[in-house]
C-alpha positions in Angstrom: 88.5 77.7 94.7 87.0 81.2 94.6 89.4 82.5 97.3 92.4 81.1 95.5 91.4 82.8 92.3 90.6 86.0 94.2 94.1 86.1 95.8 95.7 85.3 92.5 93.9 88.2 90.9 95.1 90.6 93.6 98.7 89.4 93.2 98.7 90.2 89.5 96.9 93.5 89.9 100.0 95.0 91.5 102.8 93.4 89.7 103.8 96.3 87.4 104.3 98.6 90.3 107.3 96.6 91.2 108.7 96.1 87.7 111.8 98.1 86.8 114.9 98.1 84.6 118.4 97.5 85.8 119.6 101.1 85.6 117.0 102.8 87.8 117.5 104.2 91.3 114.1 103.8 93.1 113.1 106.1 95.9 110.2 105.0 98.1 108.3 108.0 99.3 107.3 108.4 103.0 104.1 106.5 103.7 104.6 104.2 100.7 104.8 100.4 100.8 108.1 100.6 102.7 106.3 102.3 105.6 109.4 104.4 106.5 111.5 107.4 105.5 112.7 108.0 101.9 115.4 105.6 100.9 117.1 105.3 97.6 118.5 102.0 96.4 120.0 100.7 93.3 117.4 98.4 91.7 118.6 95.5 89.7 115.7 92.9 89.5 114.6 91.5 86.2 111.5 93.2 84.7 109.4 90.1 85.1 110.2 89.5 88.7 107.3 88.5 90.9 105.8 91.2 93.0 105.5 90.8 96.8 102.5 88.5 97.6 99.2 90.3 97.9 96.4 89.5 100.3 92.8 90.7 100.6 93.7 92.5 103.9 93.8 96.1 102.7 94.1 97.3 106.4 97.9 96.6 106.0 98.1 99.4 103.4 99.4 102.6 105.0 98.7 105.1 102.2 95.0 106.1 102.5 94.6 106.7 98.8 96.2 103.4 97.9 93.9 101.7 100.5 90.8 103.2 99.0 91.8 102.2 95.5 92.6 98.7 96.6 89.3 98.4 98.4 87.4 99.5 95.3 89.2 96.9 93.2 88.7 94.2 95.8 85.0 94.9 95.9 84.8 94.7 92.1 86.5 91.3 92.1 84.1 90.0 94.8 81.0 91.2 93.1 82.0 89.6 89.8 83.2 86.3 91.2 80.0 85.9 93.4 77.9 85.4 90.2 80.2 83.0 88.4 80.4 79.2 88.3 83.8 77.4 88.5 84.6 77.5 84.8 83.5 81.1 84.4 85.6 82.1 87.4 88.6 80.4 85.9 88.0 82.1 82.5 87.6 85.5 84.3 90.8 84.9 86.3 92.8 84.1 83.1 91.5 87.1 81.3 92.5 89.4 84.1 95.9 87.8 84.6 96.6 88.0 80.9 95.6 91.6 80.7 97.9 92.3 83.7 100.8 90.6 82.0 100.2 92.8 78.9 100.0 95.9 81.0 103.2 94.9 82.8 105.1 94.6 79.5 103.9 98.0 78.4 105.0 99.5 81.7 108.4 98.0 81.4 108.7 99.3 77.8 108.0 102.8 79.1 110.7 102.4 81.7 113.2 101.1 79.2 112.4 104.0 76.9 113.1 106.5 79.7 116.4 104.7 80.6 117.5 104.6 77.0 116.7 108.3 76.5 118.7 109.2 79.6 121.7 107.1 78.5 121.7 108.6 75.0 121.4 112.1 76.3 124.2 111.8 78.8 126.5 109.5 76.8 126.6 110.9 73.2 129.1 108.2 72.2 126.6 105.5 73.1 123.5 107.1 71.7 123.4 105.2 68.4 124.0 101.9 70.2 121.3 102.2 72.8 118.7 103.7 70.5 119.4 101.1 67.9 119.2 98.2 70.4 116.0 99.6 71.8 114.4 99.8 68.3 115.2 96.1 67.9 113.8 95.4 71.3 110.5 97.2 70.5 110.1 95.4 67.2 110.7 92.0 68.7 108.0 92.7 71.4 105.5 94.2 69.0 104.4 91.0 67.3 103.8 89.0 70.5 102.1 92.0 72.1 99.5 92.2 69.2 98.8 88.4 69.5 98.4 88.7 73.3 96.0 91.6 73.0 94.0 89.8 70.3 93.8 86.7 72.5 92.4 88.7 75.4 89.8 90.4 73.2 88.8 87.0 71.8 88.4 85.6 75.3 86.1 88.5 76.2 84.0 88.0 73.1 83.7 84.3 73.9 81.9 84.8 77.2 78.5 86.2 78.3 78.9 86.7 82.0 80.3 90.2 81.8 79.9 92.9 79.1 82.9 94.3 77.2 82.2 97.6 78.9 82.4 96.0 82.3 85.7 94.4 81.4 87.0 97.7 80.2 85.9 99.4 83.5 87.7 96.6 85.5 90.9 97.0 83.5 90.7 100.7 84.1 90.5 100.1 87.9 93.4 97.7 87.8 95.5 100.2 85.8 94.6 103.0 88.2 95.8 100.9 91.2 99.0 100.0 89.4 99.8 103.5 88.2 99.2 105.0 91.7 101.3 102.4 93.4 104.1 103.0 90.8 103.9 106.8 91.4 104.8 106.2 95.0 108.2 105.2 93.9 110.4 107.8 92.2 112.4 106.2 89.4 115.5 108.0 88.4 117.6 106.7 85.5 121.2 106.0 86.5 123.1 107.2 83.4 126.7 106.7 84.1 128.6 104.9 81.2 128.9 101.8 83.3 125.2 101.7 84.1 124.3 102.2 80.5 126.7 99.5 79.3 125.1 97.2 81.9 121.7 98.0 80.5 122.9 97.1 77.0 124.2 93.7 78.2 120.7 93.0 79.8 118.7 93.9 76.7 118.7 90.4 75.2 117.6 89.0 78.6 114.8 91.5 79.2 113.5 91.2 75.6 113.2 87.5 75.9 111.5 87.8 79.3 108.9 90.2 77.9 108.3 88.0 74.9 107.9 85.0 77.2 105.4 86.8 79.4 103.3 87.7 76.3 103.5 84.2 74.9 102.4 82.7 78.2 99.0 84.6 77.7 98.5 82.6 74.5 98.8 79.2 76.1 97.0 79.9 79.4 93.3 79.4 78.4 93.8 76.4 76.0 95.8 74.7 78.8 93.1 75.4 81.3 90.4 74.0 79.0 92.4 70.8 78.4 92.9 70.4 82.2 89.1 70.7 82.7 88.4 68.1 80.0 91.0 65.7 81.4 
């Protein structure tokens, strides 16, 4: 049970490093997760696509800084889970997973903002269209984001196994790992008219995916509670 929760936490801790938007070229730097020389590829996965599976074997990480950060995060997970009973461990896992989903959506929004800015700057005739559509995108995501953040805060207030400050420190560690892993990939907006048109055609899809991820955080703990009661 604990190992399954632990591995699940590790998987979600890295997800945003692999989230991107359909008009980014992604360059993996030498010594990064690719393990080889720089290579630029056209990235077209959906923003909510699952990250590669994580394990607790940090020896497989080539980058020494990434390895050190991963080890520190792993040690934090182990130290917290060691003192929890089954229901507390489940609650802890859901809090962390939900926080990671929220952070992933925020990271995707930043990527979309950069892509929109590049398209608007390099395609003046499309500027109003892309900026207007992104404003609608942000407004649609804002409500579910606020609800998701309130839900995580309420879950933290409803428990007594970890202080609010300890949760804040843990979230900081997770964000630090994610941001460092993301920095190992240089994201360059592809701002040709065709790429920007493609981004516009994907905005409805990505908006719905982000809203779906946020709404999943609202249902997760009540569903887990019902499962335990059943």
